[in-house]
The first five atom37 places (N, CA, C, CB, O) and aatype in JSON, in Angstrom:
{
  "aatype": [12, 16, 16, 11, 10, 15, 6, 0, 10, 11, 8, 10, 0, 0, 12, 11, 18, 14, 15, 14, 15, 11, 10, 10, 0, 1, 3, 7, 18, 11, 12, 6, 0, 0, 0, 9, 3, 0, 19, 10, 0, 0, 13, 6, 14, 16, 3, 6, 16, 14, 6, 6, 16, 0, 2, 0, 18, 1, 0, 0, 0, 11, 3, 6, 18, 19, 15, 6, 7, 0, 9, 6, 9, 3, 15, 3, 0, 9, 19, 15, 15, 15, 10, 10, 7, 0, 18, 19, 0, 0, 17, 19, 17, 19, 3, 0, 15, 3, 0, 7, 9, 4, 1, 6, 4, 7, 0, 16, 2, 0, 3, 2, 7, 6, 7, 17, 3, 7, 10, 4, 7, 2, 4, 0, 3, 0, 1, 6, 0, 1, 19, 6, 11, 9, 1, 11, 1, 2, 0, 0, 0, 11, 1, 0],
  "atom_mask": [
    [1, 1, 1, 1, 1],
    [1, 1, 1, 1, 1],
    [1, 1, 1, 1, 1],
    [1, 1, 1, 1, 1],
    [1, 1, 1, 1, 1],
    [1, 1, 1, 1, 1],
    [1, 1, 1, 1, 1],
    [1, 1, 1, 1, 1],
    [1, 1, 1, 1, 1],
    [1, 1, 1, 1, 1],
    [1, 1, 1, 1, 1],
    [1, 1, 1, 1, 1],
    [1, 1, 1, 1, 1],
    [1, 1, 1, 1, 1],
    [1, 1, 1, 1, 1],
    [1, 1, 1, 1, 1],
    [1, 1, 1, 1, 1],
    [1, 1, 1, 1, 1],
    [1, 1, 1, 1, 1],
    [1, 1, 1, 1, 1],
    [1, 1, 1, 1, 1],
    [1, 1, 1, 1, 1],
    [1, 1, 1, 1, 1],
    [1, 1, 1, 1, 1],
    [1, 1, 1, 1, 1],
    [1, 1, 1, 1, 1],
    [1, 1, 1, 1, 1],
    [1, 1, 1, 0, 1],
    [1, 1, 1, 1, 1],
    [1, 1, 1, 1, 1],
    [1, 1, 1, 1, 1],
    [1, 1, 1, 1, 1],
    [1, 1, 1, 1, 1],
    [1, 1, 1, 1, 1],
    [1, 1, 1, 1, 1],
    [1, 1, 1, 1, 1],
    [1, 1, 1, 1, 1],
    [1, 1, 1, 1, 1],
    [1, 1, 1, 1, 1],
    [1, 1, 1, 1, 1],
    [1, 1, 1, 1, 1],
    [1, 1, 1, 1, 1],
    [1, 1, 1, 1, 1],
    [1, 1, 1, 1, 1],
    [1, 1, 1, 1, 1],
    [1, 1, 1, 1, 1],
    [1, 1, 1, 1, 1],
    [1, 1, 1, 1, 1],
    [1, 1, 1, 1, 1],
    [1, 1, 1, 1, 1],
    [1, 1, 1, 1, 1],
    [1, 1, 1, 1, 1],
    [1, 1, 1, 1, 1],
    [1, 1, 1, 1, 1],
    [1, 1, 1, 1, 1],
    [1, 1, 1, 1, 1],
    [1, 1, 1, 1, 1],
    [1, 1, 1, 1, 1],
    [1, 1, 1, 1, 1],
    [1, 1, 1, 1, 1],
    [1, 1, 1, 1, 1],
    [1, 1, 1, 1, 1],
    [1, 1, 1, 1, 1],
    [1, 1, 1, 1, 1],
    [1, 1, 1, 1, 1],
    [1, 1, 1, 1, 1],
    [1, 1, 1, 1, 1],
    [1, 1, 1, 1, 1],
    [1, 1, 1, 0, 1],
    [1, 1, 1, 1, 1],
    [1, 1, 1, 1, 1],
    [1, 1, 1, 1, 1],
    [1, 1, 1, 1, 1],
    [1, 1, 1, 1, 1],
    [1, 1, 1, 1, 1],
    [1, 1, 1, 1, 1],
    [1, 1, 1, 1, 1],
    [1, 1, 1, 1, 1],
    [1, 1, 1, 1, 1],
    [1, 1, 1, 1, 1],
    [1, 1, 1, 1, 1],
    [1, 1, 1, 1, 1],
    [1, 1, 1, 1, 1],
    [1, 1, 1, 1, 1],
    [1, 1, 1, 0, 1],
    [1, 1, 1, 1, 1],
    [1, 1, 1, 1, 1],
    [1, 1, 1, 1, 1],
    [1, 1, 1, 1, 1],
    [1, 1, 1, 1, 1],
    [1, 1, 1, 1, 1],
    [1, 1, 1, 1, 1],
    [1, 1, 1, 1, 1],
    [1, 1, 1, 1, 1],
    [1, 1, 1, 1, 1],
    [1, 1, 1, 1, 1],
    [1, 1, 1, 1, 1],
    [1, 1, 1, 1, 1],
    [1, 1, 1, 1, 1],
    [1, 1, 1, 0, 1],
    [1, 1, 1, 1, 1],
    [1, 1, 1, 1, 1],
    [1, 1, 1, 1, 1],
    [1, 1, 1, 1, 1],
    [1, 1, 1, 1, 1],
    [1, 1, 1, 0, 1],
    [1, 1, 1, 1, 1],
    [1, 1, 1, 1, 1],
    [1, 1, 1, 1, 1],
    [1, 1, 1, 1, 1],
    [1, 1, 1, 1, 1],
    [1, 1, 1, 1, 1],
    [1, 1, 1, 0, 1],
    [1, 1, 1, 1, 1],
    [1, 1, 1, 0, 1],
    [1, 1, 1, 1, 1],
    [1, 1, 1, 1, 1],
    [1, 1, 1, 0, 1],
    [1, 1, 1, 1, 1],
    [1, 1, 1, 1, 1],
    [1, 1, 1, 0, 1],
    [1, 1, 1, 1, 1],
    [1, 1, 1, 1, 1],
    [1, 1, 1, 1, 1],
    [1, 1, 1, 1, 1],
    [1, 1, 1, 1, 1],
    [1, 1, 1, 1, 1],
    [1, 1, 1, 1, 1],
    [1, 1, 1, 1, 1],
    [1, 1, 1, 1, 1],
    [1, 1, 1, 1, 1],
    [1, 1, 1, 1, 1],
    [1, 1, 1, 1, 1],
    [1, 1, 1, 1, 1],
    [1, 1, 1, 1, 1],
    [1, 1, 1, 1, 1],
    [1, 1, 1, 1, 1],
    [1, 1, 1, 1, 1],
    [1, 1, 1, 1, 1],
    [1, 1, 1, 1, 1],
    [1, 1, 1, 1, 1],
    [1, 1, 1, 1, 1],
    [1, 1, 1, 1, 1],
    [1, 1, 1, 1, 1]
  ],
  "atom_positions": [
    [[0.83, -1.34, 0.28], [0.01, -0.1, 0.17], [0.77, 1.29, -0.24], [-0.67, 0.1, 1.55], [1.96, 1.01, -0.45]],
    [[0.6, 2.23, -0.36], [1.37, 3.12, -0.8], [1.51, 4.25, 0.41], [0.81, 3.6, -2.14], [0.52, 4.4, 1.13]],
    [[2.57, 4.95, 0.63], [2.3, 5.91, 1.58], [0.92, 6.85, 1.85], [3.24, 6.66, 1.34], [0.25, 6.87, 2.88]],
    [[0.68, 7.62, 0.63], [-0.16, 8.41, 0.41], [-1.29, 7.71, 0.91], [-0.16, 8.84, -0.85], [-1.81, 7.92, 2.01]],
    [[-1.69, 6.75, -0.04], [-2.91, 6.02, 0.22], [-3.35, 5.52, 1.78], [-2.76, 4.83, -0.63], [-4.52, 5.44, 2.17]],
    [[-2.1, 5.2, 2.64], [-2.15, 4.9, 4.01], [-2.38, 6.11, 5.03], [-0.91, 4.23, 4.31], [-2.98, 6.06, 6.11]],
    [[-1.74, 7.24, 4.39], [-2.07, 8.64, 5.26], [-3.34, 9.09, 5.08], [-1.19, 9.87, 4.89], [-4.01, 9.62, 5.97]],
    [[-3.71, 8.88, 3.9], [-5.11, 9.36, 3.35], [-6.35, 8.37, 4.26], [-5.17, 9.04, 1.4], [-7.43, 8.88, 4.56]],
    [[-6.15, 7.55, 4.47], [-6.82, 6.47, 5.23], [-6.92, 6.75, 6.73], [-6.08, 5.18, 5.04], [-8.0, 6.93, 7.3]],
    [[-5.7, 6.78, 7.33], [-5.67, 7.27, 8.6], [-6.16, 8.5, 8.9], [-4.57, 7.24, 9.0], [-6.61, 8.65, 10.03]],
    [[-6.17, 9.71, 7.88], [-7.05, 10.72, 7.85], [-8.19, 10.92, 7.98], [-7.01, 11.11, 7.19], [-8.74, 11.82, 8.61]],
    [[-8.84, 9.65, 7.09], [-10.25, 9.52, 7.33], [-10.62, 9.06, 8.49], [-10.82, 8.79, 6.49], [-11.71, 9.39, 8.95]],
    [[-9.9, 8.34, 9.06], [-10.14, 7.19, 10.23], [-10.37, 8.23, 11.51], [-8.59, 5.94, 10.5], [-11.09, 8.0, 12.48]],
    [[-9.5, 9.55, 11.25], [-9.44, 10.16, 12.52], [-10.23, 11.67, 12.15], [-7.73, 10.26, 13.1], [-9.82, 12.73, 12.62]],
    [[-11.29, 11.58, 11.33], [-12.17, 12.86, 11.18], [-12.95, 12.42, 12.21], [-12.98, 13.21, 9.73], [-12.99, 11.29, 12.7]],
    [[-13.66, 13.58, 12.56], [-14.94, 13.7, 13.59], [-16.09, 13.56, 12.97], [-15.09, 15.0, 14.31], [-17.03, 13.3, 13.72]],
    [[-16.4, 13.67, 11.52], [-17.13, 13.5, 11.02], [-17.97, 11.9, 11.07], [-16.62, 14.0, 10.1], [-17.47, 11.06, 11.82]],
    [[-19.24, 11.5, 10.26], [-19.68, 10.21, 10.27], [-18.5, 9.48, 9.3], [-21.29, 10.11, 9.72], [-17.97, 10.11, 8.39]],
    [[-18.23, 8.34, 9.55], [-17.46, 7.3, 9.02], [-17.7, 7.54, 7.32], [-17.99, 5.74, 9.67], [-18.81, 7.61, 6.8]],
    [[-16.38, 7.66, 6.6], [-16.75, 7.68, 5.3], [-17.74, 6.34, 4.78], [-15.4, 7.78, 4.54], [-18.78, 6.66, 4.22]],
    [[-17.49, 5.01, 4.93], [-18.68, 4.08, 4.77], [-19.6, 4.46, 5.43], [-18.54, 2.79, 5.09], [-20.41, 4.16, 4.55]],
    [[-20.14, 4.81, 6.1], [-21.34, 5.59, 6.73], [-21.84, 6.43, 5.55], [-20.91, 6.59, 8.09], [-22.89, 6.15, 4.97]],
    [[-21.14, 7.37, 5.23], [-21.2, 8.57, 4.07], [-21.84, 7.66, 2.98], [-19.5, 9.34, 3.52], [-22.93, 7.88, 2.43]],
    [[-20.82, 6.35, 2.68], [-21.23, 5.44, 1.34], [-22.22, 5.19, 1.31], [-20.75, 4.28, 1.06], [-22.98, 5.54, 0.4]],
    [[-22.66, 4.28, 2.63], [-23.36, 3.29, 2.81], [-25.24, 4.28, 2.72], [-22.69, 2.43, 4.45], [-26.35, 3.76, 2.62]],
    [[-24.92, 5.61, 2.8], [-25.97, 6.24, 3.26], [-26.58, 6.48, 1.62], [-25.57, 7.65, 4.33], [-27.72, 6.38, 1.15]],
    [[-25.21, 6.85, 1.0], [-25.57, 7.03, -0.43], [-25.69, 5.64, -1.32], [-24.45, 7.98, -1.07], [-25.46, 5.9, -2.5]],
    [[-25.84, 4.89, -1.21], [-26.32, 3.61, -1.43], [-24.97, 2.6, -2.16], [0.0, 0.0, 0.0], [-25.04, 1.64, -2.93]],
    [[-24.12, 3.07, -1.72], [-22.73, 2.65, -1.94], [-22.27, 1.42, -0.82], [-21.76, 4.05, -1.79], [-21.13, 1.42, -0.35]],
    [[-23.18, 0.46, -0.49], [-23.05, -0.44, 0.7], [-21.68, -1.41, 0.33], [-24.58, -1.41, 0.92], [-21.02, -1.76, 1.31]],
    [[-21.25, -1.83, -0.92], [-19.84, -2.73, -1.32], [-19.08, -1.79, -0.6], [-19.28, -2.98, -3.12], [-18.64, -2.02, 0.53]],
    [[-18.92, -0.77, -1.19], [-17.32, 0.18, -1.1], [-17.54, 0.56, 0.05], [-16.91, 1.59, -2.14], [-16.39, 0.76, 0.46]],
    [[-18.41, 0.88, 1.11], [-18.73, 1.14, 2.57], [-18.3, -0.03, 3.21], [-20.24, 1.44, 2.9], [-17.94, 0.08, 4.38]],
    [[-18.27, -1.2, 2.64], [-17.85, -2.36, 3.6], [-16.43, -2.59, 3.23], [-18.75, -3.79, 3.44], [-15.93, -3.21, 4.16]],
    [[-15.4, -2.32, 2.13], [-14.49, -1.9, 1.92], [-13.63, -1.6, 2.42], [-14.6, -1.45, 1.59], [-12.64, -2.19, 2.85]],
    [[-14.25, 0.21, 2.37], [-13.64, 1.24, 3.59], [-13.34, 0.58, 4.87], [-14.7, 2.43, 4.0], [-12.21, 0.58, 5.36]],
    [[-14.68, -0.17, 5.58], [-14.54, -0.4, 6.69], [-13.5, -1.64, 7.05], [-15.78, -0.51, 7.08], [-12.72, -1.59, 8.0]],
    [[-13.61, -2.83, 6.05], [-12.27, -3.62, 6.12], [-10.85, -3.04, 5.98], [-12.33, -4.53, 5.13], [-9.95, -3.58, 6.63]],
    [[-10.62, -2.17, 5.33], [-9.39, -1.47, 5.15], [-9.13, -0.61, 6.5], [-9.49, -0.54, 3.81], [-8.15, -0.93, 7.17]],
    [[-9.88, 0.38, 6.91], [-9.76, 1.28, 7.93], [-9.53, 0.28, 9.33], [-11.15, 2.3, 7.95], [-8.74, 0.65, 10.2]],
    [[-10.22, -0.94, 9.47], [-10.07, -1.89, 10.84], [-8.38, -2.52, 10.74], [-11.45, -3.46, 10.8], [-7.83, -3.09, 11.68]],
    [[-7.82, -2.29, 9.57], [-6.37, -3.06, 9.53], [-5.52, -1.77, 10.29], [-5.69, -3.54, 7.62], [-4.59, -2.06, 11.04]],
    [[-5.76, -0.84, 10.14], [-5.33, 0.41, 10.37], [-5.44, 0.26, 12.17], [-6.36, 1.67, 9.49], [-4.42, 0.19, 12.86]],
    [[-6.27, 0.23, 12.53], [-6.91, 0.06, 13.94], [-5.75, -0.36, 14.76], [-8.17, -1.07, 14.03], [-5.3, -1.46, 14.42]],
    [[-5.2, 0.17, 15.66], [-4.49, -0.85, 16.98], [-5.51, -1.93, 17.45], [-4.1, 0.14, 18.53], [-6.75, -1.96, 17.43]],
    [[-4.51, -2.87, 17.91], [-5.21, -3.91, 18.71], [-4.74, -4.22, 19.88], [-5.28, -5.02, 18.11], [-3.86, -3.38, 20.08]],
    [[-4.8, -4.96, 20.87], [-4.69, -5.37, 22.26], [-3.94, -6.92, 22.13], [-6.33, -5.37, 23.05], [-3.14, -7.32, 22.97]],
    [[-4.42, -7.86, 20.74], [-4.24, -8.85, 20.76], [-2.86, -9.06, 19.9], [-5.38, -9.4, 20.48], [-2.64, -10.03, 19.18]],
    [[-2.08, -8.06, 20.1], [-0.69, -8.52, 19.23], [0.15, -9.75, 19.86], [0.44, -7.19, 19.17], [0.51, -9.77, 21.04]],
    [[0.35, -10.46, 19.22], [1.46, -11.93, 19.11], [2.31, -11.18, 20.26], [2.57, -12.37, 17.21], [2.55, -9.97, 20.35]],
    [[2.71, -12.23, 21.12], [4.02, -12.05, 21.75], [5.41, -12.13, 20.83], [4.08, -13.11, 22.82], [6.27, -11.27, 20.98]],
    [[5.54, -12.98, 20.09], [6.61, -12.44, 19.04], [6.51, -11.24, 18.4], [6.73, -13.25, 18.01], [7.53, -10.56, 18.28]],
    [[5.59, -10.9, 18.02], [5.51, -9.72, 17.34], [5.98, -8.62, 18.35], [4.06, -9.51, 16.78], [6.96, -7.91, 18.14]],
    [[5.01, -8.53, 19.72], [5.29, -7.68, 20.47], [6.47, -7.43, 20.94], [4.68, -7.76, 21.19], [6.95, -6.39, 21.38]],
    [[7.01, -8.66, 20.79], [9.06, -8.76, 21.65], [9.9, -7.96, 20.46], [10.09, -11.1, 21.76], [10.96, -7.37, 20.69]],
    [[9.18, -8.04, 18.96], [10.57, -7.46, 18.07], [9.86, -5.65, 18.4], [10.69, -8.21, 15.69], [10.65, -4.71, 18.37]],
    [[8.5, -5.43, 18.66], [8.49, -4.05, 18.74], [8.88, -3.13, 20.2], [7.14, -3.78, 18.3], [8.91, -1.91, 20.32]],
    [[9.13, -4.05, 21.1], [9.62, -3.63, 22.4], [11.31, -3.61, 22.0], [9.11, -4.8, 23.75], [11.7, -2.45, 22.13]],
    [[12.26, -4.39, 21.63], [12.93, -4.31, 21.28], [13.5, -2.79, 20.46], [12.72, -5.29, 20.97], [14.21, -1.85, 20.82]],
    [[12.88, -3.1, 19.34], [12.97, -2.0, 18.13], [12.79, -0.39, 19.24], [11.28, -2.31, 16.64], [13.62, 0.52, 19.29]],
    [[11.46, -0.44, 20.01], [11.53, 0.61, 20.76], [12.74, 1.13, 22.03], [10.38, 0.45, 21.22], [13.0, 2.31, 22.29]],
    [[13.29, 0.05, 22.62], [14.39, 0.24, 23.46], [15.53, 0.6, 22.46], [14.68, -1.04, 24.36], [16.22, 1.49, 22.97]],
    [[15.96, 0.24, 21.28], [16.97, 0.4, 20.89], [16.98, 1.92, 20.43], [17.25, -0.61, 20.03], [18.07, 2.43, 20.18]],
    [[15.85, 2.63, 20.32], [15.2, 3.43, 19.35], [15.29, 4.76, 20.43], [13.52, 2.81, 18.76], [16.01, 5.76, 20.38]],
    [[14.33, 4.39, 21.35], [14.01, 5.28, 22.72], [14.59, 5.68, 24.01], [13.16, 4.86, 23.18], [14.54, 6.72, 24.67]],
    [[15.33, 4.24, 24.23], [15.8, 4.38, 25.7], [16.71, 5.34, 26.2], [16.36, 3.31, 26.08], [17.61, 5.72, 25.45]],
    [[16.61, 5.79, 27.37], [17.49, 6.79, 27.47], [17.63, 6.83, 28.93], [17.08, 8.07, 26.81], [16.94, 7.66, 29.52]],
    [[18.43, 6.03, 29.61], [19.05, 5.81, 31.14], [18.11, 6.68, 32.0], [20.79, 6.36, 31.34], [18.61, 7.81, 31.96]],
    [[17.12, 6.72, 32.69], [17.11, 7.85, 33.67], [16.04, 8.24, 33.14], [0.0, 0.0, 0.0], [15.15, 8.51, 33.94]],
    [[15.78, 8.38, 31.93], [14.61, 9.36, 31.13], [13.55, 8.81, 30.61], [15.07, 10.08, 29.97], [12.36, 9.02, 30.82]],
    [[14.35, 7.73, 29.56], [13.12, 6.82, 29.37], [13.23, 5.46, 29.22], [12.42, 7.17, 28.31], [13.73, 5.06, 28.17]],
    [[12.8, 4.55, 30.15], [12.41, 3.2, 30.28], [11.46, 2.36, 29.67], [12.16, 3.09, 31.24], [10.37, 2.93, 29.56]],
    [[11.48, 1.24, 29.24], [10.71, 0.59, 28.62], [11.25, -1.0, 29.2], [10.78, 1.02, 27.04], [12.3, -1.64, 29.11]],
    [[9.69, -1.27, 29.94], [9.73, -2.94, 30.65], [9.87, -4.0, 29.18], [7.81, -3.4, 31.72], [9.74, -3.72, 27.99]],
    [[10.14, -5.05, 29.76], [10.27, -6.15, 28.77], [9.22, -6.79, 28.62], [11.19, -7.04, 29.01], [8.93, -7.54, 27.69]],
    [[8.55, -6.51, 29.59], [6.81, -6.99, 29.3], [5.96, -5.66, 29.03], [5.98, -7.85, 30.86], [4.8, -5.56, 29.43]],
    [[6.45, -4.91, 28.51], [5.39, -3.53, 28.55], [4.25, -3.6, 27.19], [6.49, -1.84, 28.33], [4.34, -4.29, 26.17]],
    [[3.34, -2.79, 27.54], [2.05, -3.47, 26.48], [2.52, -2.74, 25.04], [0.05, -2.9, 27.02], [3.17, -1.74, 24.77]],
    [[1.99, -3.53, 24.45], [2.42, -3.31, 22.58], [0.97, -3.33, 22.14], [3.52, -4.87, 21.58], [0.18, -4.25, 22.31]],
    [[0.78, -2.25, 21.59], [-0.94, -2.31, 20.72], [-0.72, -1.92, 19.82], [-2.25, -1.55, 21.09], [-0.61, -0.7, 19.66]],
    [[-0.55, -3.0, 18.64], [0.24, -2.71, 17.08], [-1.08, -2.57, 16.22], [1.43, -4.22, 16.37], [-2.24, -2.75, 16.61]],
    [[-0.61, -2.21, 14.96], [-1.36, -2.21, 13.53], [-0.63, -2.43, 12.69], [-1.99, -1.13, 13.07], [0.56, -2.7, 12.82]],
    [[-1.48, -2.33, 11.28], [-0.34, -3.25, 10.24], [0.79, -2.18, 9.89], [-1.14, -3.89, 8.51], [1.67, -2.63, 9.16]],
    [[0.95, -0.57, 10.38], [1.79, 0.12, 10.13], [2.6, 0.4, 11.26], [1.35, 1.03, 9.58], [3.31, 1.38, 11.08]],
    [[2.73, -0.27, 12.6], [3.23, 0.02, 13.39], [2.87, -0.17, 14.68], [0.0, 0.0, 0.0], [1.89, -0.92, 14.72]],
    [[3.3, 0.26, 15.95], [2.75, -0.26, 17.14], [3.24, 0.81, 17.93], [3.14, -1.73, 17.59], [4.24, 1.53, 17.91]],
    [[2.09, 0.67, 18.74], [2.54, 1.7, 20.26], [3.13, 0.72, 21.59], [0.81, 2.63, 21.03], [2.62, -0.33, 21.98]],
    [[4.16, 1.29, 22.06], [4.75, 0.19, 23.18], [4.88, 1.63, 24.31], [6.68, -0.91, 22.64], [5.24, 2.8, 24.19]],
    [[4.42, 0.85, 25.28], [4.31, 1.53, 26.58], [5.62, 2.11, 27.16], [3.74, 0.57, 27.57], [6.66, 1.51, 26.88]],
    [[5.66, 2.82, 27.65], [6.96, 3.34, 28.23], [6.86, 4.0, 29.64], [7.55, 4.39, 27.27], [5.8, 4.25, 30.22]],
    [[8.19, 4.26, 30.14], [8.05, 5.02, 31.51], [8.89, 6.61, 30.9], [9.05, 3.97, 33.13], [9.88, 6.68, 30.18]],
    [[8.21, 7.55, 31.39], [9.09, 8.68, 30.93], [9.54, 9.61, 32.19], [8.26, 9.59, 29.81], [8.64, 10.32, 32.64]],
    [[10.27, 9.65, 32.55], [10.9, 10.53, 33.74], [10.19, 12.18, 33.41], [12.97, 10.49, 33.63], [10.22, 12.68, 32.29]],
    [[9.74, 12.7, 34.31], [9.25, 14.05, 34.62], [9.34, 14.28, 36.11], [7.79, 14.25, 34.12], [8.79, 13.78, 37.09]],
    [[10.35, 15.33, 35.91], [11.44, 15.86, 36.96], [10.28, 16.98, 37.51], [13.21, 16.62, 36.18], [9.69, 17.72, 36.73]],
    [[9.97, 16.99, 39.31], [9.07, 17.51, 39.62], [8.86, 19.04, 39.54], [8.96, 17.06, 40.58], [7.8, 19.66, 39.43]],
    [[10.35, 19.57, 39.62], [10.16, 20.95, 39.03], [9.28, 21.33, 37.77], [11.4, 21.37, 38.71], [8.4, 22.19, 37.83]],
    [[9.63, 20.52, 36.48], [8.85, 20.63, 35.34], [7.26, 20.45, 35.55], [9.37, 19.64, 34.38], [6.32, 21.02, 35.0]],
    [[7.29, 19.57, 36.42], [5.24, 19.39, 36.99], [4.76, 20.65, 37.84], [4.85, 17.75, 38.4], [3.59, 20.99, 38.03]],
    [[6.18, 21.41, 38.44], [5.11, 22.59, 39.01], [5.18, 21.84, 40.53], [0.0, 0.0, 0.0], [4.14, 22.15, 41.12]],
    [[5.81, 21.17, 41.18], [5.52, 20.21, 42.39], [6.83, 20.43, 43.0], [5.15, 18.52, 42.07], [7.94, 20.13, 42.55]],
    [[6.42, 21.14, 44.37], [7.33, 21.56, 45.35], [8.47, 20.15, 45.72], [6.34, 22.1, 46.73], [8.02, 19.06, 46.06]],
    [[9.55, 20.36, 45.61], [10.41, 19.63, 46.3], [10.86, 19.01, 47.47], [10.89, 19.96, 46.17], [11.75, 18.18, 47.65]],
    [[9.96, 19.67, 48.34], [10.2, 19.95, 49.69], [8.66, 19.15, 50.29], [10.45, 21.82, 50.0], [8.53, 18.02, 50.77]],
    [[7.89, 19.94, 50.1], [6.67, 19.58, 50.64], [5.51, 18.88, 49.68], [6.17, 20.8, 51.2], [4.43, 18.44, 50.07]],
    [[6.0, 18.89, 48.4], [5.0, 17.77, 47.52], [3.65, 18.95, 47.14], [0.0, 0.0, 0.0], [2.61, 18.37, 46.82]],
    [[3.58, 20.11, 47.15], [2.59, 20.66, 46.92], [2.62, 20.76, 45.73], [2.38, 21.62, 47.5], [3.74, 20.79, 45.23]],
    [[1.27, 20.85, 44.68], [1.44, 21.47, 43.32], [1.21, 22.77, 43.0], [0.74, 20.91, 42.5], [0.65, 23.46, 43.85]],
    [[1.63, 23.45, 41.59], [1.75, 24.75, 41.43], [2.85, 25.25, 42.14], [0.65, 25.36, 41.75], [2.64, 26.33, 42.69]],
    [[4.03, 24.72, 42.27], [5.31, 25.29, 42.97], [5.81, 26.47, 41.99], [6.57, 24.04, 43.18], [6.49, 27.38, 42.44]],
    [[5.51, 26.42, 40.93], [6.07, 27.64, 40.29], [5.16, 28.79, 40.0], [6.66, 27.27, 39.06], [5.32, 29.67, 39.16]],
    [[4.2, 28.64, 40.82], [2.95, 30.29, 40.78], [3.69, 31.27, 41.25], [1.37, 30.38, 41.92], [3.03, 31.93, 42.05]],
    [[5.01, 31.74, 41.07], [5.43, 32.84, 40.99], [5.63, 33.57, 42.43], [0.0, 0.0, 0.0], [5.99, 34.73, 42.62]],
    [[5.23, 32.38, 43.6], [5.51, 32.55, 44.78], [6.61, 32.15, 45.38], [4.74, 32.21, 45.31], [6.95, 32.62, 46.46]],
    [[7.3, 31.22, 44.75], [8.45, 29.78, 45.16], [9.77, 30.42, 44.47], [0.0, 0.0, 0.0], [10.08, 31.4, 43.79]],
    [[10.25, 29.45, 44.98], [11.78, 29.88, 44.59], [12.5, 28.7, 44.01], [12.68, 30.4, 45.91], [12.04, 27.74, 44.63]],
    [[13.25, 28.33, 43.27], [14.05, 27.1, 43.27], [13.54, 25.75, 43.47], [14.93, 27.24, 44.17], [14.14, 24.91, 44.14]],
    [[12.14, 25.48, 42.74], [11.65, 24.48, 42.99], [10.7, 24.21, 43.95], [0.0, 0.0, 0.0], [9.88, 23.3, 43.97]],
    [[10.94, 25.34, 44.96], [9.96, 25.35, 46.37], [8.45, 26.0, 45.85], [10.74, 26.54, 47.8], [8.45, 26.8, 44.92]],
    [[7.51, 25.69, 46.35], [6.23, 26.44, 46.73], [6.57, 27.69, 47.88], [5.09, 25.27, 47.39], [7.41, 27.89, 48.75]],
    [[5.39, 28.37, 47.31], [5.87, 29.56, 48.27], [6.28, 29.86, 50.0], [0.0, 0.0, 0.0], [7.05, 30.58, 50.65]],
    [[5.25, 28.83, 50.25], [5.7, 28.57, 52.11], [6.68, 28.0, 52.3], [4.82, 27.72, 53.07], [7.28, 28.32, 53.33]],
    [[7.26, 26.93, 51.43], [8.64, 26.37, 51.74], [9.56, 27.58, 51.49], [9.06, 25.04, 50.76], [10.35, 27.96, 52.36]],
    [[9.44, 28.17, 50.3], [10.69, 29.16, 49.87], [10.72, 30.34, 51.25], [10.3, 30.11, 48.04], [11.71, 30.7, 51.89]],
    [[9.45, 30.72, 51.4], [9.34, 31.38, 52.93], [10.13, 30.87, 53.93], [8.01, 31.27, 53.54], [11.21, 31.28, 54.34]],
    [[9.49, 29.94, 54.26], [10.4, 29.27, 55.12], [11.98, 29.06, 55.19], [10.0, 28.23, 55.07], [12.7, 28.93, 56.17]],
    [[12.29, 29.08, 53.83], [13.61, 28.73, 53.3], [14.5, 29.98, 53.95], [13.62, 28.62, 51.51], [15.54, 29.85, 54.6]],
    [[13.85, 31.2, 53.6], [14.22, 32.77, 53.24], [14.37, 32.66, 54.73], [13.01, 34.07, 52.38], [15.36, 33.13, 55.29]],
    [[13.49, 32.11, 55.33], [13.58, 32.75, 57.03], [14.68, 32.17, 57.98], [12.11, 32.39, 57.93], [15.11, 32.57, 59.06]],
    [[15.06, 30.86, 57.05], [16.1, 29.96, 57.97], [17.31, 30.66, 57.76], [16.31, 28.3, 57.55], [18.18, 30.69, 58.63]],
    [[17.5, 31.43, 56.25], [18.58, 31.73, 55.61], [18.86, 33.13, 56.64], [18.33, 31.88, 53.86], [19.84, 33.37, 57.34]],
    [[17.84, 33.78, 56.49], [17.88, 35.1, 57.36], [18.33, 34.82, 58.92], [16.32, 35.82, 57.35], [19.3, 35.38, 59.42]],
    [[17.64, 34.05, 59.52], [18.44, 33.81, 60.98], [20.0, 33.33, 61.17], [17.67, 32.71, 61.72], [20.73, 33.6, 62.12]],
    [[20.28, 32.63, 60.15], [21.79, 31.98, 59.99], [22.44, 33.36, 60.08], [22.19, 31.01, 58.39], [23.23, 33.64, 60.99]],
    [[22.04, 34.37, 58.92], [22.76, 35.67, 58.85], [23.13, 36.18, 59.5], [22.46, 36.42, 58.52], [24.31, 36.53, 59.52]],
    [[21.88, 36.57, 60.69], [21.77, 37.2, 61.57], [22.76, 36.86, 62.82], [20.55, 37.16, 61.73], [23.41, 37.64, 63.52]],
    [[22.63, 35.13, 62.88], [23.6, 34.63, 63.88], [24.85, 34.99, 63.77], [23.66, 33.36, 63.94], [25.51, 35.38, 64.73]],
    [[25.47, 34.84, 62.04], [26.81, 34.89, 61.71], [26.85, 36.44, 62.09], [27.22, 34.37, 60.1], [27.54, 36.48, 63.11]],
    [[26.57, 37.34, 61.86], [26.8, 38.5, 61.84], [27.1, 38.91, 63.66], [25.53, 39.17, 60.99], [28.12, 39.41, 64.14]],
    [[25.81, 38.48, 64.41], [26.43, 38.59, 65.73], [27.72, 38.35, 66.01], [25.88, 37.9, 66.5], [28.48, 39.13, 66.59]],
    [[28.07, 36.89, 65.48], [29.27, 35.67, 65.85], [30.51, 36.79, 65.55], [29.32, 33.89, 64.56], [31.53, 36.91, 66.22]],
    [[30.08, 37.69, 64.2], [31.75, 38.12, 64.0], [31.81, 39.85, 64.71], [32.29, 38.11, 61.84], [32.82, 40.54, 64.64]],
    [[30.39, 40.34, 65.4], [30.41, 41.46, 66.53], [30.89, 40.67, 67.53], [28.99, 42.22, 66.96], [32.0, 41.18, 67.72]],
    [[30.82, 39.91, 68.17], [31.31, 39.23, 69.56], [32.65, 39.02, 69.39], [30.63, 37.81, 69.98], [33.32, 38.51, 70.29]]
  ]
}
């Protein structure tokens, strides 16, 4: 099957309008509608991937995408395949600061403008107070 045809079929399958086969059936083209349904079904991912095929997709995904500590793929990762390829489940590392989670207390929205250096506003204020207390103690020690 040509790439252009497969891309066109994927585009048709993704449309939010009635399926192309329903439009054809409505206009009296029932055989053509059944043929299009069969072709579109071939591109639908399925959870019934044979284990040998799933292992081949897992191996290819590991070779192509695994980055130690950033992207990991289990040896028994879920594989959902079609005629064109497959989705392979992977673990993707997301740093707490990227998700806006305070690295001290775990509160969400740590970077809401009130925080500092991965801390929520409350933890940033508490750290600032501790730093200020240490500065005052050091200043008093120098004077003594």
